[in-house]
The first five atom37 places (N, CA, C, CB, O) and aatype in JSON, in Angstrom:
{
  "aatype": [12, 0, 7, 8, 10, 7, 6, 10, 16, 5, 19, 9, 16, 14, 0, 10, 19, 3, 6, 19, 10, 7, 19, 16, 1, 1, 19, 5, 1, 1, 19, 1, 11, 10, 14, 15, 1, 19, 19, 9, 18, 13, 19, 10, 0, 10, 15, 10, 13, 7, 15, 3, 7, 18, 5, 7, 19],
  "atom_mask": [
    [1, 1, 1, 1, 1],
    [1, 1, 1, 1, 1],
    [1, 1, 1, 0, 1],
    [1, 1, 1, 1, 1],
    [1, 1, 1, 1, 1],
    [1, 1, 1, 0, 1],
    [1, 1, 1, 1, 1],
    [1, 1, 1, 1, 1],
    [1, 1, 1, 1, 1],
    [1, 1, 1, 1, 1],
    [1, 1, 1, 1, 1],
    [1, 1, 1, 1, 1],
    [1, 1, 1, 1, 1],
    [1, 1, 1, 1, 1],
    [1, 1, 1, 1, 1],
    [1, 1, 1, 1, 1],
    [1, 1, 1, 1, 1],
    [1, 1, 1, 1, 1],
    [1, 1, 1, 1, 1],
    [1, 1, 1, 1, 1],
    [1, 1, 1, 1, 1],
    [1, 1, 1, 0, 1],
    [1, 1, 1, 1, 1],
    [1, 1, 1, 1, 1],
    [1, 1, 1, 1, 1],
    [1, 1, 1, 1, 1],
    [1, 1, 1, 1, 1],
    [1, 1, 1, 1, 1],
    [1, 1, 1, 1, 1],
    [1, 1, 1, 1, 1],
    [1, 1, 1, 1, 1],
    [1, 1, 1, 1, 1],
    [1, 1, 1, 1, 1],
    [1, 1, 1, 1, 1],
    [1, 1, 1, 1, 1],
    [1, 1, 1, 1, 1],
    [1, 1, 1, 1, 1],
    [1, 1, 1, 1, 1],
    [1, 1, 1, 1, 1],
    [1, 1, 1, 1, 1],
    [1, 1, 1, 1, 1],
    [1, 1, 1, 1, 1],
    [1, 1, 1, 1, 1],
    [1, 1, 1, 1, 1],
    [1, 1, 1, 1, 1],
    [1, 1, 1, 1, 1],
    [1, 1, 1, 1, 1],
    [1, 1, 1, 1, 1],
    [1, 1, 1, 1, 1],
    [1, 1, 1, 0, 1],
    [1, 1, 1, 1, 1],
    [1, 1, 1, 1, 1],
    [1, 1, 1, 0, 1],
    [1, 1, 1, 1, 1],
    [1, 1, 1, 1, 1],
    [1, 1, 1, 0, 1],
    [1, 1, 1, 1, 1]
  ],
  "atom_positions": [
    [[40.55, 40.34, 0.3], [40.64, 39.25, -1.17], [42.05, 39.97, -1.84], [38.89, 39.42, -2.56], [42.14, 39.42, -2.93]],
    [[43.0, 40.78, -1.73], [43.42, 41.47, -2.4], [44.75, 40.65, -1.79], [43.02, 42.97, -2.38], [45.75, 40.89, -2.47]],
    [[45.03, 39.66, -0.56], [45.93, 38.9, -0.27], [45.83, 37.45, -1.51], [0.0, 0.0, 0.0], [46.83, 37.07, -2.12]],
    [[44.56, 36.88, -1.66], [44.48, 36.23, -2.7], [44.34, 36.54, -3.46], [44.02, 35.65, -2.81], [43.73, 35.66, -4.05]],
    [[44.5, 37.48, -4.19], [44.51, 37.89, -5.31], [46.55, 37.34, -5.58], [43.83, 39.77, -5.31], [47.0, 36.43, -6.29]],
    [[47.24, 38.25, -4.75], [48.53, 37.75, -5.44], [48.46, 36.29, -4.55], [0.0, 0.0, 0.0], [48.78, 36.49, -3.37]],
    [[48.19, 35.23, -4.78], [48.04, 33.97, -4.71], [47.27, 33.21, -6.15], [47.28, 33.82, -3.38], [47.65, 32.11, -6.55]],
    [[46.48, 33.77, -6.61], [46.16, 33.61, -7.96], [47.01, 33.8, -8.86], [45.29, 34.24, -8.28], [47.33, 33.13, -9.84]],
    [[47.39, 34.94, -8.41], [48.72, 35.76, -10.02], [49.95, 35.01, -10.14], [49.57, 37.67, -9.7], [50.75, 35.14, -11.07]],
    [[50.1, 33.96, -8.84], [50.95, 32.51, -8.69], [51.28, 31.5, -9.06], [50.86, 32.0, -8.18], [52.35, 30.92, -9.19]],
    [[49.87, 31.23, -9.32], [49.45, 30.15, -9.68], [48.52, 30.15, -11.44], [48.62, 29.78, -8.34], [48.56, 29.11, -12.09]],
    [[47.98, 31.04, -11.84], [48.13, 31.59, -12.67], [48.75, 32.83, -13.53], [47.55, 31.44, -12.59], [48.1, 33.85, -13.79]],
    [[49.97, 32.64, -13.89], [50.63, 33.73, -13.71], [50.67, 34.78, -14.84], [51.81, 33.35, -13.37], [50.72, 34.22, -15.94]],
    [[50.65, 36.22, -14.91], [50.61, 36.7, -15.68], [51.08, 36.47, -17.5], [50.96, 37.35, -15.0], [50.34, 36.62, -18.47]],
    [[52.28, 36.13, -17.49], [52.81, 35.54, -18.61], [52.07, 34.47, -18.89], [54.11, 35.21, -18.51], [51.87, 34.66, -20.09]],
    [[51.41, 33.28, -18.58], [49.75, 32.96, -18.8], [48.92, 32.9, -19.38], [49.15, 33.27, -18.52], [48.5, 32.06, -20.18]],
    [[48.37, 34.44, -18.79], [47.19, 35.21, -18.86], [47.25, 36.0, -20.27], [47.08, 36.2, -17.56], [46.36, 36.28, -21.07]],
    [[49.09, 36.35, -20.3], [48.95, 37.19, -21.79], [49.41, 35.71, -22.96], [50.48, 38.94, -21.9], [49.61, 35.99, -24.14]],
    [[49.46, 34.97, -22.74], [50.23, 33.59, -23.82], [48.33, 33.19, -24.29], [51.57, 31.63, -22.48], [47.92, 33.32, -25.44]],
    [[47.51, 32.73, -23.19], [46.23, 32.72, -23.43], [45.67, 33.81, -24.48], [45.64, 32.84, -22.19], [45.2, 33.74, -25.62]],
    [[45.84, 34.51, -23.85], [44.92, 35.9, -24.75], [45.48, 36.09, -26.15], [45.13, 37.65, -23.96], [44.76, 36.47, -27.08]],
    [[47.43, 35.66, -26.37], [47.37, 36.15, -27.86], [46.85, 34.8, -28.55], [0.0, 0.0, 0.0], [46.17, 34.74, -29.57]],
    [[47.28, 33.85, -27.85], [46.61, 32.53, -28.68], [45.49, 32.64, -28.75], [46.73, 31.21, -28.21], [45.1, 31.73, -29.49]],
    [[44.37, 33.44, -28.29], [42.65, 33.86, -28.66], [42.98, 34.55, -29.32], [41.5, 34.47, -27.75], [42.13, 34.46, -30.21]],
    [[43.89, 35.5, -29.72], [43.71, 36.5, -30.51], [42.95, 37.94, -30.0], [43.05, 35.9, -31.52], [42.55, 38.88, -30.69]],
    [[42.9, 37.77, -28.65], [42.05, 38.54, -27.69], [42.76, 39.7, -27.09], [41.55, 37.66, -26.58], [42.07, 40.4, -26.34]],
    [[44.44, 40.16, -27.34], [44.64, 41.12, -27.04], [44.4, 42.31, -27.31], [45.25, 41.05, -26.99], [44.42, 42.73, -28.46]],
    [[44.13, 43.08, -26.2], [43.55, 44.87, -26.46], [44.39, 45.38, -27.37], [43.64, 46.05, -25.07], [45.61, 45.28, -27.33]],
    [[43.58, 46.07, -28.41], [44.07, 46.98, -29.36], [44.34, 48.35, -29.03], [43.28, 46.99, -30.33], [45.26, 48.97, -29.56]],
    [[43.47, 48.91, -28.08], [43.62, 50.2, -27.75], [43.23, 50.26, -25.91], [42.55, 51.13, -28.86], [42.79, 49.48, -25.07]],
    [[43.56, 51.27, -25.94], [44.14, 51.51, -24.29], [42.63, 51.47, -23.57], [45.14, 53.35, -23.93], [41.72, 52.19, -23.98]],
    [[42.54, 50.94, -22.92], [40.89, 50.52, -21.87], [41.55, 51.09, -20.12], [40.38, 47.9, -21.84], [42.7, 51.16, -19.7]],
    [[40.24, 51.39, -19.48], [40.29, 51.64, -18.29], [40.81, 50.4, -17.71], [39.09, 52.11, -17.81], [41.79, 50.52, -16.97]],
    [[40.31, 49.16, -17.91], [40.92, 47.51, -17.17], [41.74, 47.21, -18.33], [39.58, 45.97, -16.8], [41.26, 48.18, -18.92]],
    [[42.1, 46.99, -18.71], [43.31, 46.15, -19.49], [42.52, 44.41, -19.21], [45.37, 46.44, -18.46], [41.88, 44.0, -18.24]],
    [[42.93, 43.7, -20.58], [42.65, 42.91, -21.08], [43.01, 41.42, -19.41], [43.52, 43.11, -22.68], [42.2, 40.77, -18.74]],
    [[44.25, 41.48, -19.38], [44.92, 41.08, -18.38], [44.07, 41.14, -16.52], [46.24, 42.06, -18.63], [43.97, 40.27, -15.65]],
    [[43.61, 42.55, -16.57], [43.0, 42.48, -15.05], [41.83, 41.49, -15.63], [42.39, 44.23, -14.16], [41.77, 40.31, -15.3]],
    [[40.87, 42.11, -16.56], [39.67, 41.58, -16.43], [39.74, 40.08, -16.49], [38.82, 42.13, -17.39], [38.69, 39.54, -16.14]],
    [[40.6, 39.36, -16.82], [40.97, 37.87, -16.65], [41.27, 37.6, -15.48], [42.0, 37.4, -17.39], [40.88, 36.46, -15.24]],
    [[41.98, 38.26, -14.24], [41.81, 38.34, -13.42], [40.58, 38.45, -12.37], [42.39, 38.8, -13.57], [40.16, 37.68, -11.5]],
    [[40.2, 39.72, -12.81], [38.29, 39.96, -12.23], [37.35, 38.59, -12.33], [37.27, 41.26, -13.5], [36.62, 38.15, -11.44]],
    [[37.54, 38.14, -13.38], [36.68, 37.27, -14.04], [36.5, 36.06, -13.38], [37.08, 37.03, -15.28], [35.46, 35.41, -13.3]],
    [[38.18, 35.66, -12.67], [38.56, 34.19, -12.47], [38.37, 34.55, -10.86], [40.3, 33.53, -13.15], [38.23, 33.65, -10.03]],
    [[38.39, 36.02, -10.48], [37.85, 36.23, -9.0], [37.1, 36.11, -8.6], [37.79, 36.94, -8.5], [36.81, 35.61, -7.52]],
    [[36.0, 36.94, -10.06], [34.69, 36.59, -9.54], [33.95, 35.09, -9.22], [33.95, 37.18, -10.43], [33.06, 34.98, -8.38]],
    [[34.52, 33.86, -10.08], [34.02, 33.04, -10.12], [34.54, 32.09, -8.67], [34.17, 32.67, -11.44], [33.78, 31.35, -8.05]],
    [[35.72, 32.28, -8.39], [36.14, 31.91, -6.81], [35.97, 32.72, -5.68], [37.45, 31.7, -6.69], [36.55, 32.5, -4.62]],
    [[35.3, 33.55, -5.84], [34.98, 34.75, -4.58], [33.29, 35.52, -4.92], [36.5, 36.32, -4.72], [32.96, 36.7, -4.76]],
    [[32.51, 34.41, -5.39], [31.36, 34.96, -6.51], [30.65, 35.39, -4.68], [0.0, 0.0, 0.0], [30.12, 36.5, -4.8]],
    [[30.53, 34.98, -3.48], [29.65, 35.46, -2.53], [29.88, 36.77, -1.77], [29.55, 34.5, -1.65], [29.35, 37.11, -0.71]],
    [[31.05, 37.68, -2.75], [32.11, 38.63, -2.3], [31.12, 39.84, -3.02], [33.95, 38.34, -2.95], [30.7, 40.89, -2.53]],
    [[30.95, 39.24, -4.4], [29.9, 40.88, -4.78], [31.24, 41.56, -6.12], [0.0, 0.0, 0.0], [32.47, 41.47, -6.11]],
    [[30.45, 42.09, -6.97], [31.24, 42.53, -7.65], [32.15, 43.49, -6.54], [30.53, 43.14, -8.85], [33.34, 43.2, -6.66]],
    [[31.97, 44.37, -5.67], [32.29, 45.55, -4.75], [33.53, 44.85, -3.88], [30.81, 46.09, -3.72], [34.66, 45.26, -3.6]],
    [[32.78, 43.49, -3.55], [33.76, 42.62, -3.04], [34.89, 42.32, -3.34], [0.0, 0.0, 0.0], [35.87, 42.73, -2.72]],
    [[34.96, 41.4, -4.53], [35.78, 41.32, -5.18], [36.21, 42.19, -5.8], [35.65, 40.67, -5.64], [37.18, 41.99, -6.54]]
  ]
}
């Protein structure tokens, strides 16, 4: 999975994720264990690798 995450960030860049978070006004206001950008990538990975389960993703 780790190798696939690198490929995912090349297609859906961190800048694009940050832009979408800004446009939708979902940028985090507090420091959290999982920043908004990480949650976006996690949800995308879950949809792409759903058969791996949470821990596998």
